[in-house]
N, C-alpha and C positions, 0 to 999 in steps of 0.2 A: 414359178414365182417370178412375176414380172417386176414389181417394185414393192418396197416396204411401205405400208400405209402411212400417210401423213400423221395420224394420231399416235403412232409409235415413235416417230422421229421428233421427240420432245427434248432431247439433251443437247448439251454443248460442252466443248472441251478445248484444250490447246494442244496442238501437235508441235513438239519441239524436236529439232534435228540437230544432232551433235556432230562435231568433227572428229578427227583422230585424237587419241590419247597422247598426252605428253609423257615425259619420262617419270613424272611424279604421279601419274594416274589421273590427272585432271582432264576434263573434257571441255572444249570450247563450244558454246552454243552458236550454231550457224544461223538458224532461223526459227521463228515461232509463228504459227498460223492458228487462227481461231477456226474451229470446225463447228458448224451449226447444223441442226436437223439430223442428228445422229441418234441412235438408240444405244443406251448404255445399260449393261447389267453387271452389277458388282456383287460379289459374294465373298465369304471368308472360307478358306480351305485350311484345314488343320493338317499340319505336316510335322514330321520329326526331323530335327536337325542333329548335328554331331553332339551338341552340348545338352540335348534334352528335347523338350517339346516346345515348338514355336508355332505361332499362328501367322499365316501369310494372307494378304488380300489378293484376290484374283478377280478377273472379270472378262467381259466381252464387249467389244464395240462394233456395232453394225453400221456400216457406211453405205448408203445407197448412191450409186454412181450418177443417177439422174435427178435425185431430189436433195441430196445433202449439199451443203455450201461450205467451201468452194468445190466445184466439180473436178478440179484437176489436182487434188491432193495426192501425194506420193508417200507410201508407207514402206518401211524396211524393217525386217525382223532380226537383224544382226546386232542389235544394241546401238545402232546409229540413230534411232529415233525413239521418242517416248511420248506418252499421252499424259497430260495433267488434267485431273478431274478433281474439282473442289480443293485445290491446293496440294493434292497428293499425286506423286509421280509414279506412273506405271510404265514398265518397259514392255515393248511388243515382243512376244515370244513366238508367235506363229501368225501367218497371214494366209487366209483361205479366200479364193475367188469363186464366185458363183455366176454362171453364165445361163442365159435363157435365149433361145433362138440365135445362137452364135454371137451374142453380144454380152459384154460384161455388165451385170446388173448390180451386184452388191459385193462388198468386201467385208469379211469377218476377221477382226483382230483379237487374238487371245492375249490378255494382259496379265502381267505378274507384278506384284507390288513389292 
C-alpha cells in the first residue's frame, strides 16, 4: 500500500492535545489542530458495563503521511490527545504505523468515545 487514494481522504477533524491532570481531575488543553484529508470510519459497539448494558461509539481514523494535512501531526495513545469529529470527542486508544519500502506511509488510530 503506497498511499490512501484521494477519493477516500474526504474527512476532517480536530486533534486536541491535553496537558497533565490537576488534583481535581481537570485537564488543560495545550493545542488544537485541524486535520484535513483523513478517512474516518465511525461505528457503534455494544458493550456491557458494570451497571448493565451500554452503547459506546468507536471508530478508526486513517492518516496518510504524504497526503493528509498537516503532514507533521503527532498522535499519542496514552490519553494525552483526542480527536473531535462533528462535536463529539474520541480518545485515541491505539496507534498503528504502516510502512512501505522502509518509509512511514499511513497511521491508523483506534478511537473510543
